[in-house]
Wavefront OBJ file of the C-alpha trace (Angstrom):
o trace
v 89.307 94.553 -11.680
v 91.043 90.982 -11.998
v 89.872 88.011 -9.998
v 93.181 87.807 -7.754
v 92.582 91.505 -6.833
v 89.009 90.495 -5.624
v 89.760 87.545 -3.768
v 92.564 89.486 -1.673
v 89.799 92.125 -1.055
v 87.096 89.894 0.085
v 90.086 87.496 2.249
v 91.051 91.335 3.909
v 87.584 91.871 4.359
v 87.101 88.157 6.467
v 90.088 88.551 8.339
v 89.275 92.079 9.717
v 85.268 91.068 10.455
v 86.993 87.697 12.172
v 89.357 90.210 14.511
v 86.329 92.802 15.359
v 83.877 89.475 15.918
v 87.047 88.092 18.632
v 87.627 91.071 20.099
v 84.197 91.804 21.070
v 83.363 88.089 22.330
v 86.562 88.764 24.679
v 85.600 91.964 25.527
v 81.553 90.456 26.505
v 83.641 87.840 28.568
v 85.763 89.935 30.398
v 82.796 92.475 31.209
v 80.486 89.127 32.783
v 83.426 88.008 35.084
v 83.856 91.399 36.295
v 80.353 91.613 36.585
v 80.371 88.302 38.385
v 83.641 88.605 40.614
v 83.056 92.212 42.108
v 80.591 93.152 44.832
v 79.553 96.988 45.003
v 79.688 98.156 48.409
v 76.825 99.430 49.747
v 78.655 102.466 51.314
v 80.986 105.099 49.541
v 83.883 105.023 52.639
v 84.933 108.742 51.394
v 81.328 110.391 51.200
v 79.022 108.933 53.942
v 79.702 109.928 57.761
v 82.345 108.220 59.148
v 81.071 106.464 62.306
v 83.193 103.795 64.479
v 80.754 101.907 67.606
v 83.398 103.036 70.616
v 81.016 100.885 73.160
v 81.179 98.021 71.107
v 84.666 98.136 70.778
v 85.518 98.479 74.546
v 83.142 95.672 75.283
v 84.644 93.300 73.267
v 87.752 94.263 74.945
v 87.081 94.275 78.229
v 84.548 91.120 77.067
v 86.966 88.911 79.341
v 86.751 90.892 82.709
v 82.970 91.309 82.527
v 82.296 87.419 82.175
v 84.356 86.542 84.991
v 82.874 89.702 86.823
v 79.163 87.858 86.314
v 80.460 84.564 87.263
v 81.354 86.264 90.653
v 78.224 87.858 91.069
v 76.157 84.270 90.460
v 78.626 82.461 92.821
v 77.941 85.484 95.173
v 73.794 84.559 94.243
v 74.385 81.009 95.368
v 76.028 81.919 98.206
v 73.215 84.156 99.389
v 70.555 81.185 98.685
v 72.511 78.701 100.806
v 72.789 81.014 103.625
v 69.364 81.445 103.584
v 68.495 77.992 103.789
v 70.715 77.627 106.153
v 69.453 80.191 108.772
v 65.890 78.854 108.045
v 67.125 75.873 108.947
v 69.224 76.567 112.458
v 65.738 78.842 113.047
v 63.243 75.917 112.785
v 66.048 73.306 114.972
v 66.696 75.926 117.231
v 70.141 75.164 117.007
v 73.119 78.454 116.587
v 74.159 78.481 113.476
v 77.045 80.620 112.173
v 75.295 82.401 109.353
v 77.052 83.793 106.078
v 77.104 87.482 105.642
v 76.793 87.540 101.755
v 75.259 90.637 100.345
v 72.596 90.292 97.707
v 72.306 91.529 94.405
v 70.436 94.152 95.251
v 72.406 95.579 98.281
v 75.776 95.121 95.714
v 74.094 97.312 93.341
v 72.921 99.951 96.202
v 76.593 100.000 97.484
v 78.362 100.312 94.435
v 75.588 103.345 93.308
v 76.756 104.797 96.507
v 80.519 104.356 96.095
v 81.224 101.524 98.850
v 84.243 100.468 98.271
v 84.876 98.940 100.902
v 82.545 95.798 100.921
v 81.950 96.129 96.787
v 82.820 96.884 93.034
v 82.695 100.702 92.513
v 81.812 101.085 89.359
v 83.600 104.372 87.483
v 82.027 105.483 84.355
v 84.228 107.563 82.081
v 81.852 110.220 79.858
v 83.690 111.597 77.042
v 81.661 114.627 75.333
v 81.676 114.574 71.892
v 80.755 116.894 69.482
v 77.132 116.736 69.501
v 77.234 116.994 73.282
v 76.647 113.128 73.118
v 78.243 111.042 75.863
v 79.993 107.503 75.593
v 80.247 105.702 78.431
v 83.523 103.097 79.171
v 82.876 100.703 82.613
v 85.704 100.617 84.436
v 84.914 97.656 87.153
v 87.372 98.104 89.957
v 87.814 94.392 90.842
v 90.105 94.786 93.625
v 87.803 96.521 95.957
v 85.599 93.072 96.107
v 86.994 90.909 99.176
v 88.984 88.495 98.178
v 86.482 85.192 99.095
v 83.694 87.106 96.931
v 86.282 87.180 93.639
v 87.686 83.858 92.236
v 91.695 83.826 92.726
v 92.226 84.168 89.281
v 90.274 87.059 87.898
v 91.563 88.465 91.330
v 94.463 88.106 90.278
v 94.148 89.322 86.762
v 92.995 92.541 88.005
v 95.450 93.275 90.385
v 98.350 92.189 88.121
v 100.365 89.245 89.070
v 102.471 91.191 91.883
v 101.370 91.346 95.501
v 103.297 94.267 97.759
v 105.630 95.736 94.818
v 105.757 99.500 94.758
v 102.898 101.248 92.942
v 105.278 102.670 90.030
v 106.369 99.002 89.121
v 103.304 98.211 86.496
v 102.562 94.218 85.393
v 102.316 95.203 81.712
v 105.176 96.903 80.958
v 107.658 96.000 83.158
v 109.778 92.342 84.467
v 110.468 92.428 88.182
v 112.681 89.965 90.755
v 111.837 89.860 93.866
v 114.967 88.725 96.041
v 114.203 86.520 99.169
v 116.962 86.411 101.687
v 117.408 84.160 104.788
v 119.296 87.762 106.508
v 118.874 91.567 105.560
v 120.426 92.398 101.941
v 122.931 95.486 102.196
v 122.745 98.041 99.467
v 125.809 97.804 99.300
v 125.722 94.452 98.367
v 124.007 95.140 94.909
v 126.802 97.734 93.630
v 127.611 94.231 91.735
v 124.135 93.716 90.190
v 123.934 97.379 89.214
v 127.184 97.051 87.185
v 126.042 93.578 85.859
v 123.158 95.551 84.238
v 124.039 99.238 83.599
v 124.918 98.744 80.040
v 121.685 96.784 79.067
v 120.058 100.387 77.588
v 116.436 100.380 79.326
v 114.902 101.741 82.049
v 115.916 99.199 85.304
v 114.292 100.183 88.557
v 115.941 98.686 91.913
v 113.468 98.536 94.987
v 114.188 97.809 98.913
v 111.768 97.215 101.502
v 112.882 98.769 104.831
v 111.456 96.869 108.439
v 108.368 98.866 108.373
v 107.618 97.434 105.160
v 107.929 100.543 103.099
v 109.623 100.591 99.793
v 112.552 102.824 98.717
v 113.784 103.540 95.232
v 117.721 102.554 95.246
v 120.358 104.890 93.417
v 123.762 105.352 93.224
v 122.970 108.708 95.745
v 121.149 106.433 98.264
v 122.291 106.219 102.143
v 124.009 102.449 102.788
v 120.672 100.806 104.470
v 119.648 97.038 105.131
v 116.448 95.558 103.326
v 114.317 92.626 104.243
v 113.800 92.430 100.341
v 115.168 93.905 97.029
v 112.689 94.294 93.574
v 114.619 94.561 90.270
v 112.428 95.767 87.366
v 113.303 96.049 83.096
v 111.442 98.256 81.445
v 110.162 95.868 78.605
v 109.822 97.969 75.737
v 109.748 102.077 75.145
v 109.217 103.813 71.911
v 113.184 102.582 70.888
v 111.037 98.992 70.426
v 111.406 96.385 72.443
v 114.274 94.826 74.558
v 116.505 92.920 72.885
v 116.857 88.858 73.496
v 120.244 88.995 74.261
v 120.035 91.944 76.672
v 117.017 90.194 78.136
v 119.193 86.925 78.943
v 121.811 89.507 80.388
v 119.473 90.696 82.593
v 118.072 87.229 83.539
v 120.719 85.912 84.412
v 122.708 88.883 86.001
v 119.564 88.484 88.759
v 120.357 84.945 89.279
v 123.631 85.450 90.128
v 122.939 88.064 92.381
v 120.478 85.747 94.087
v 123.323 82.995 94.632
v 125.915 85.316 95.509
v 123.316 87.227 97.998
v 122.058 83.648 99.084
v 118.577 84.536 98.069
v 115.587 83.260 96.591
v 114.650 84.758 93.196
v 111.555 84.902 92.328
v 110.209 86.047 88.989
v 106.822 88.435 88.991
v 105.701 87.627 85.541
v 103.467 84.746 83.568
v 104.408 83.578 80.103
v 107.603 84.148 77.694
v 109.254 88.006 78.582
v 110.408 88.203 75.337
v 107.371 87.619 73.347
v 105.519 90.090 76.189
v 108.052 92.763 75.187
v 107.056 91.978 71.463
v 103.398 92.220 72.474
v 104.213 95.750 74.227
v 106.225 97.314 71.282
v 103.051 96.630 69.153
v 101.120 98.084 71.476
v 102.794 100.963 71.509
v 102.721 101.456 67.854
v 99.645 101.129 67.586
v 98.506 104.115 70.348
v 101.335 106.116 70.151
v 99.717 108.419 68.018
v 100.565 112.422 67.704
v 97.537 114.511 66.945
v 98.652 117.802 64.531
v 96.532 120.700 63.663
v 98.476 123.387 61.415
v 97.862 127.074 61.401
v 98.626 128.617 57.990
v 98.877 132.087 56.912
v 96.178 133.496 54.116
v 96.837 136.052 52.405
v 98.668 138.218 54.774
v 101.650 136.861 56.744
v 101.146 135.897 60.613
v 103.020 138.455 62.352
v 105.715 137.180 65.480
v 104.612 139.539 68.048
v 100.736 139.521 67.893
v 101.337 135.790 67.411
v 103.168 135.417 70.922
v 100.920 138.190 72.290
v 97.875 136.044 71.615
v 99.195 132.511 72.273
v 100.378 134.092 76.332
v 96.777 135.296 76.080
v 95.612 131.815 75.814
v 97.677 130.015 78.347
v 100.704 129.167 76.705
v 104.113 129.442 77.816
v 107.253 129.563 76.086
v 109.838 127.374 77.066
v 113.240 126.815 76.980
v 112.682 123.550 74.194
v 111.261 126.534 72.445
v 107.972 125.719 72.028
v 104.600 127.391 73.685
v 103.559 124.823 76.686
v 100.127 124.169 77.791
v 100.229 123.408 81.551
v 97.942 122.713 83.410
v 97.859 121.761 87.302
v 101.091 122.625 88.083
v 101.922 119.660 85.971
v 105.494 119.588 84.039
v 104.049 117.509 81.401
v 102.385 119.395 79.080
v 98.501 118.718 77.691
v 99.808 119.964 74.250
v 102.559 122.074 72.789
v 102.414 125.243 69.831
v 105.976 124.735 67.627
v 106.633 125.872 64.503
v 105.721 123.612 61.555
v 109.606 123.771 60.157
v 110.746 122.985 63.491
v 112.861 126.364 64.321
v 112.987 126.839 67.625
v 110.351 129.978 69.001
v 112.644 132.544 70.550
v 111.542 135.832 72.343
v 114.139 137.802 69.748
v 113.222 135.657 66.828
v 109.415 136.232 67.082
v 109.386 140.172 67.486
v 111.604 140.700 64.153
v 109.772 137.634 62.202
v 106.660 136.502 60.218
v 106.064 133.106 60.317
v 103.942 131.110 57.557
v 102.885 128.193 59.402
v 102.194 126.876 63.079
v 101.464 123.266 64.518
v 99.448 122.560 67.412
v 99.867 119.060 68.914
v 98.687 116.425 71.455
v 100.703 113.537 71.884
v 98.006 111.296 72.703
v 99.588 108.492 75.328
v 100.368 111.443 77.790
v 97.193 113.191 78.075
v 94.567 111.791 80.613
v 91.198 112.864 78.988
v 92.449 113.643 75.251
v 89.352 114.259 73.767
v 88.750 116.883 76.505
v 91.964 118.027 75.940
v 92.039 117.899 71.906
v 88.966 120.189 71.854
v 90.617 122.522 74.392
v 93.255 122.661 72.010
v 90.467 123.305 68.722
v 89.313 125.848 70.822
v 92.500 128.322 71.432
v 93.728 127.593 68.012
v 90.257 128.376 65.707
v 90.245 131.679 68.274
v 94.174 132.177 67.109
v 93.412 131.746 63.902
v 90.145 134.065 63.597
v 92.406 136.611 65.265
v 95.463 136.312 63.145
v 93.547 136.052 59.451
v 94.662 132.517 59.113
v 93.198 128.856 58.515
v 93.437 125.493 60.370
v 94.369 122.839 57.802
v 95.651 119.173 58.632
v 98.926 117.473 57.429
v 98.024 117.379 53.734
v 97.277 121.514 53.790
v 93.501 120.489 53.532
v 91.201 123.068 55.364
v 90.095 121.113 58.613
v 85.920 121.948 59.097
v 83.496 120.326 61.635
v 83.369 117.011 59.879
v 87.407 116.510 59.833
v 87.828 117.521 63.887
v 84.809 115.143 64.663
v 86.618 112.274 62.881
v 89.451 112.964 64.648
v 87.324 112.634 68.168
v 86.255 109.125 66.960
v 89.842 107.723 66.596
v 90.362 109.561 69.913
v 87.907 107.228 71.682
v 89.263 104.002 70.063
v 92.889 104.328 71.212
v 91.834 105.561 74.494
v 89.622 102.482 74.834
v 92.450 100.495 73.522
v 94.480 101.838 76.077
v 92.232 101.151 79.350
v 91.924 97.644 77.879
v 95.146 97.303 78.119
v 95.660 98.557 81.505
v 97.819 101.049 80.219
v 95.854 104.375 81.235
v 96.487 107.422 79.285
v 98.172 110.217 81.126
v 99.321 107.929 84.245
v 102.831 107.409 85.295
v 103.667 103.866 83.667
v 102.214 105.586 80.531
v 104.342 108.494 80.525
v 107.157 106.136 81.358
v 106.091 104.009 78.296
v 106.227 106.797 75.903
v 108.667 109.507 77.592
l 1 2 3 4 5 6 7 8 9 10 11 12 13 14 15 16 17 18 19 20 21 22 23 24 25 26 27 28 29 30 31 32 33 34 35 36 37 38 39 40 41 42 43 44 45 46 47 48 49 50 51 52 53 54 55 56 57 58 59 60 61 62 63 64 65 66 67 68 69 70 71 72 73 74 75 76 77 78 79 80 81 82 83 84 85 86 87 88 89 90 91 92 93 94 95 96 97 98 99 100 101 102 103 104 105 106 107 108 109 110 111 112 113 114 115 116 117 118 119 120 121 122 123 124 125 126 127 128 129 130 131 132 133 134 135 136 137 138 139 140 141 142 143 144 145 146 147 148 149 150 151 152 153 154 155 156 157 158 159 160 161 162 163 164 165 166 167 168 169 170 171 172 173 174 175 176 177 178 179 180 181 182 183 184 185 186 187 188 189 190 191 192 193 194 195 196 197 198 199 200 201 202 203 204 205 206 207 208 209 210 211 212 213 214 215 216 217 218 219 220 221 222 223 224 225 226 227 228 229 230 231 232 233 234 235 236 237 238 239 240 241 242 243 244 245 246 247 248 249 250 251 252 253 254 255 256 257 258 259 260 261 262 263 264 265 266 267 268 269 270 271 272 273 274 275 276 277 278 279 280 281 282 283 284 285 286 287 288 289 290 291 292 293 294 295 296 297 298 299 300 301 302 303 304 305 306 307 308 309 310 311 312 313 314 315 316 317 318 319 320 321 322 323 324 325 326 327 328 329 330 331 332 333 334 335 336 337 338 339 340 341 342 343 344 345 346 347 348 349 350 351 352 353 354 355 356 357 358 359 360 361 362 363 364 365 366 367 368 369 370 371 372 373 374 375 376 377 378 379 380 381 382 383 384 385 386 387 388 389 390 391 392 393 394 395 396 397 398 399 400 401 402 403 404 405 406 407 408 409 410 411 412 413 414 415 416 417 418 419 420 421 422 423 424 425 426 427 428 429 430 431 432 433 434 435 436 437 438 439
């Protein structure tokens, strides 16, 4: 072998060794950086039990109201102490001084327990039962039940909303309202110009008139001619289609102000802050809580026969409606607690159920439209499990995974969070305001 070949072999071996050493050093450096930067999680969210502290969430959301309530109670205690000192001084000096009638904390709590809403706050605790029969509670402090002399003005307005003496259907969180105060009675015919100006806005608008007996009347095209002391005009700031657009909001405000000039009336807007920003925030809230809970019942080896399915659904209290869905109604309400529909969104009819078989059906709850969502969810699950057992079917989620007790409990926890979010916002689930907002 020549010297040149030996040199080339040695040089090649050195190059290969250098490449290996370089790669090893780079790999070691990268491994050290990853180990230094990566923090090993203490819990595996995919395997550990799912848990949400609903009480902590509610306490956080209602902290503002709670702190102000405590401040009001503290002020009450101070007034009580002053009243006692004043009374003792009057007795010593034998002078008939007026006494300050303020209850102490013990009387306050006793009255709250006895539901004495005429004098003190009533604490309504909403209990929601979980799978293990435990309960969590949301304390809803009714500040409106306290006398105005006890509650600070700003706290009283926060609990009542900025409006005073408005129709109950108007909600301060979702409506922008203007009140017309006129020097003379406002005829319903005089509002036609305003109706024409706001007719094409596209969002729900309500108009109410206050008669001489201080009763509000919803005005419409069919309302008979009448005269009113005040008129309230309300624009719903958002719905499932999104928030009101800026140009439409400006058009509504301009039309109202122009109508006020033509009626020789003072216009008072019942709102705090920028109306457009309120509409955007309301839309974000709707996106957050507007959830539809779906549970699917799918066939196993054998298909689901439509005739037997219809019989079981009706035996469980569901009724086939004109929209092609089975509705579960209660207490004579027109809004269903939950519905049962074909998973392919094909409408059910008595004829096709008699002749066809089904592969999959879906139970659905619209969260914001149900007052006690967890109770309704438990009722829906019980009916779905009973029907699945009778039809030899299985319950699955949206990803066609088997729906067991663990998955059902996770859904319950999410329902609690959504319910607490709506309560903290002041829009109660299943209330007329919620039905109007998510209708």
